[in-house]
N, C-alpha and C positions, 0 to 999 in steps of 0.2 A: 426231821420228817418234812415232807412237802405235801400239802393238801390243795387239790385243784377241784373247783366246782364250776359246772357249766349248765345253764338253764336256757332253753329256747322255746318260743311259743309260735303258734300258727293258727290259721283258720282253714278248715277243709270244706270245699264247696263241691257238691255232687249233683249233676244234672243228667237226666236220662229221659229217653222217650219210650213210652210204653204204649202198647196197643190195647185199646179198650174194645170190648165186644159191642157190636152194633145194637142200637136200641130199636126194637121194632115199633113201627107206627104207621100211621096213614101216609106220612110224607117221607117214608124211608126209601122209596124208590126215586131215582133221579128223573127229572122232567126236562131240564134244559141241557144244552151241550156242556156248559161249565160244570153243572152238577154231575153229569155223567163222567166228566174227566176226574173230578174229585173222588167220585165213588170208585172209579177204576183204579186210582193210585192208593186208595185206602186211607187218605189223609183225614177223612171224616171220623175214622175210628181211632186216631192217635191222640195221646195226651202227654203233657210234659210234667215230669216230677222233679222238683228242685229242693234239695236238702242242704243245710249248712250245719256244720259242727264247729262251734266256737270253743276257745280256751283249751286248745290241745297243746300240752306242754311236755317237754322232754328234759329230764334232769339227769346229769351225769356227775358222779362224785368219785374222785381218784385220790388215793392216799399212797404216798411213796415214802419209804424209810430205808436209809442205808444201814444195813447190818454190818458190813465189813468193807472198808475202802482200801485195804492193803497198806495201811499206815499213811495214807496221803494227808489226812487231816492232822495227824500228829506231826508229820514233817513240816506242814505249813505253820503249825503253832510253834515248833522249835525254831523255824527260820525267822518268824516274827520276833520271838524273844531274843534271838541272837542279834537281829538288826537293831532292836531297841537298845540292847546293851552296848553295841558298837557306837550308836548315836550318842549315848551318854558319855562314853569315853572320848569321842571326838569333841563333844561340848566342853568337857573338862579340860581337854588339851587347848582348846581355843581360849578358855578363861585363863589358863596358866600363861599362855603366850601373851595375852593382852595385859595381864598383871605384871609379867616380867618387863614388857615394853614400858608400862607406866612407871614402874619402879626405877628402871634404868634412866628414863627421862627425868624423874624427880631427883635422882642422885646427880645427874649431869647439871641440872639447874642449881643444886646446892653447891657443886664444885665451881660453877661459873659465878655464883654470888660471892663465894669466897675469893675467887680470882679478881673480880671487879673491885672488891673492897681492898685487896692487897695492891692492885694497880693504882687505885686512887690514893692510897696512903703513900705509895712510892712516888707518885707524881707530886704530891704535896711536899715531900722531902726534897725532891729535885728542884722544885720551884723555890723553895726556901734557900737551897744552895745557890741557885742562879741569882737570887736577890742579894745574897752575901757577896758573891763575886762582883756583881755590878756595883755594889757599894764600895768595894776596895778599888775597882777601876776608877770610879768617879773621885775617890780620894787620892788617886795616884799611887796606890800601893799594890795594884794588881795589873795584870796584862789583859789586853783586849782579846787575845787568843784564848785565854782561859774562859772568858765570858762567852765567847762563841761556842766553845766546846760544851759548856754547861747548858747553853740554850739548845744545842743539837740533842743533847741527852734528854732534855725536857720535852722536846718535840717528839722524839722516839717514844718516850713514855706516854705521852698523850695519845699517840697513834695506837699503841698497844691497849690503852684503856678504852678507846673508842671501839676497837675491834672486839674486845671482850664484852662490852655493853651490847653491841649489835648481835653477837652470837647468843647472848643471854636472852635478849628480847625475842629473837627468832624461836628459841626453844620454848619460851613462855607462850608464844602464839600457837605453836604446835601442840603444847599441852592443853591449851584451851579448846582448840578445834577438834582434836582427836578424842579427848576424854571429857570435855565440857567441865573442866575443873579450873579453879583459880590457883594463883601462885602460892597462896597460903596453904592450900591443900597439898601441893607438892612438897612444901617444906615440912608439913606435919607427917606426910608419908615417909619421907627420907629420915626424919628424926625417929620415927617409930621403928623403922627397919634397923637403924644403927643401934638403937637401945636394946632391941630384943634379938639381934642377930646372934646365932650360936658361935662359939669359938671354933668349932670344927663342923664342917658341913657333912651331912650324911651321904654315904655312897650307896647307890642303888644299882644292882646288876642289870645288864641290858635286857635279859630275858624276864626280869621282874617288873619292867616298866609298863605303863598303860598302853603305850604304842605296840609293844610286843604282844600284849594280851589281845588288843584289837586285831592285830595281824593273824593271830591264831583263830580268833572267832571268824574272821573273813574266810579263812581257809576251810572252816567247817561248813560255810554256806555253799561252797562250790560243790 
């Protein structure tokens, strides 16, 4: 329902000229030319009446109520409900996408940590082999060529280790900047996923997904 009220006020002023009957008397007859002119026009018998009416108000009250809108209000309500449900589905999809990205990054960091540890262990073993070959060469029991080959293997292994460390540091920085989490959080997330991961992943039909449901809702809005 819609209620409308209007109030207006004004002042009414009424002025009019009325003719009064002449008053008889000794000096009722004109004597001078000016008096004769006034007498001729009748101005001496006129009087002014001035009336004022204050506080005159006009009030108007209107009430409107829609008895039947041909389903327009219900259609608007249904559209709002559908839009809200679609927004919820989109929000859940964004959360799933961000969670997937965070988990994928955490697993990549876990893999790179393991790779760095393995590369460092391999480099230590290669450096130990280089030291043994150098000792044999210095003792005259080994060849210089073998020492150079061992040193080249050590250099390649050191390059691989530095590359893995740089890639791991880059992923750590991405994890901090995008999700505002520390490396320990990534390690805990990856460990939790590995611990509670099911043996077989569930399969969801395409028409049963949230995206398919959101698509059907959007078609209802059209």
